[in-house]
C-alpha positions, 0 to 999 in steps of 0.5 A: 319485764325489761328489768327482769330480762336485764337482771336474768342476763346479768345473773347469767353472765356472772354465773357463767363467766369463768374468770370469776373463778367461783370454785376458788370463791367456794374454797375460801369462803369458810376458811379459818383466816377469812372467818377470823377476820370476819369475827374481828370485823364484827367485834370492832364494829360492835365496840366502836358503835357502843362507844359512839352511841354512849358518847353521842348521848353525852355530847348531845346533852352537853350541846343542849346544856345551859352551860356555855362551857359544856356546849362549847366543849361539845361543839369543839369536839364535834368540829374536830372529829368530823373535820378530820378523816377517820384514817388520819385518826386511826394512824394518830392513835396507832402512833400515840406513843410518839407523843405520850410514851407513857400513860399515867393515872392519878390525881389531875395536876398531882401525883400519878399512881399508875405508869403504863407503857403506851405501846403496850396499852394502845395496841393496833386493835385498841387504836382502831377501836378508839379512833372509830368509836370517838369519831362515831360519837361526833356523828351520833351526837348530832343524830341524838340531838335531832331526835331530842329536838323532834319531841314536842316541848310540851312533853318536857313542860308537862314532866316538869309540872309533874315534878320530874327532874331533868334527868328523869324527863330525859330518860322516861319521856324524851328519849323513848319518843326520840328513838323513832327519829334516832333508830333509822340513822343509827342503823345506817351508821352501824352498817357504815361502820361495818364497812369503815372497819376496812381502814384498819388494814393500814395498822395491820389489823387482820380484819375481813378485807385485810385477811382476804388481801393477805391470801390473794397476795400469795395465790394471786386470786385477787378477784375471787378473794374480793368476792369472798369479802364482799359476800360476807360484808353483804351477809352481815349488812343484810342481818343488820338491816333486818334487825334495824327494820324490826327495831324501827317497828318496835319503837314505831308502835302507836304512831299514826304512820302505817308500818311499812311492809317487809321485803318478803311481804312486798314480794308476796303481794307482787307475786300473788296479789289479792283481789281487791275487795269491792265495797258495796255501793249504796243505792241512791235514796228516792225522794220521799213522796210528800203528801 
């Protein structure tokens, strides 16, 4: 009851405080500049996560390889990318032309057939996408590796006994079972990536937050524009959370653990609780009359 009163009081304070300028929030919530920034944020999140997931799987398999070269290369990549800030990596990729003015494609240690200008190839969007995706790959590799380790080794031994190759075992036996462990942290990483894209403002990419900043730099409505950005971040995060829940339910089928109810089911159960079913009480048996 106390919590409900506090929630109502907080909501009333936010709704009635004129300094929030809710009319300004409504005016800018669906403007084209904000929506364009939202689209760029979603695109950047999707592309960076796609790169991170694919790279994470490859790095995890390399880390678990019997080859010392592959395992050490994967470890070094993870150590380097996780040990440096994402913002630094974004800035380095955006200024990569200072180190490599041209991008040459050809035979390694041999002639080059294609010569490209680094400034025209590595645009601010490409720099942000590469920095976020490559950084995410380091984190996803550890998530994938944890999922693979969680699968009982007997599954792999049984697959080998059936004559399946290592790739077939990983694709058909190990990874489908590891998804139960991989999906929850991957969902969290996707939501985190959505918010991490706000760092691309440092390379002048007009994402959701930077679009709001450009607007309030001219009309000085700082708080309402930040609220607009927050509303859209919360909306997209809510959609991602719902998608994560149902993906977890899909891969959790057949497990011994009971599927957790949704938020709506919890609210419905709290508002309209069902009467507990009374199990019939078995009458005690009277001792038989031994004659």
